[in-house]
C-alpha positions, 0 to 999 in steps of 0.5 A: 160738655160739662166744662166750667166757665173758667176752663172756657175762659182759659181755652179762649185766652189760649186761642186769642193769644195764639192768633195774636202771637201768630199775627205779630210774628208774621207781621214782624217777619215781613219787616225782616224780609224787607231788611233782608232785601236791603242787607242783600242789596248793600252787601252785593253793591260792594264793587271793587276795582282791579289793581295791578301792583308791579312795585319792587319788581313783583307783580300782584293782583288785588281788588280794592273795594270802594264803599261807605262802611257806614252804609249798612248802619241803618240796616243793622239798626232796623234789624236790631229793632225788629229782631228784638221785637220778634224774639220777644214774641217768640219767647211767649210760645213757651206760655202755651203749654203752661196755659193749657195745663192751667186750664186742665187744673182749673177744669178738674178742680170743680169735678173733685167734689163729685169724687167724694160723692162717688160720681166717678163719671162726672169727674171723667167728664170734667177731666176729658174737657179739662184736657182739651185746654192742654191740647189747645196749648200744645197745638198752638205751641207746635204750630208757632214753633214750626212757623218760627223755624220756617223763618229762621233762614231769613235771620241767618241770611241777614247775619251772613250779609252783615258778616260778609259786609264786615269782611269786605270792609276789613279787606278793603282797609287792609288793602288800603294799608298795603297800598299806603305802605307801598307809597311810603316805601316808594317815597323813601 
């Protein structure tokens, strides 16, 4: 191969950065999986007690949840911290095709004088080795995008647990308001 040193440097940079991003995203995803288990546990730990309300001649059935609304705050804080880090690393994926293109341009430039000398074969050699940078950049971009896509369900599930927890909390508040309202009506 007749590639310039700058082309090899770019290729090695792409490979090293690709491995670094892959390791960082995978490591952070393990932290997200732990948060997922905690969020699921908190969401599923909400238990209710059945209440039968026969006030004012009507019979109704409700479930009143008893739990600490701030119990999910630590999980949310951890999720926000890890989520911010992982999304920052995900943003670096778009750099790989650009680095590949940079390697291609840097690999072609040394071969341009050979065109002036009429040596098209030399340019062809530079061009084929320079395009290898673009190939590496695209391969890492595709692999990392696939990796991130496979992890997206975990993020979606955590956010669903947060929404469900908030929904249960709001229902519990509304039930409590109804119960307190019925008690005030009974006192009058």
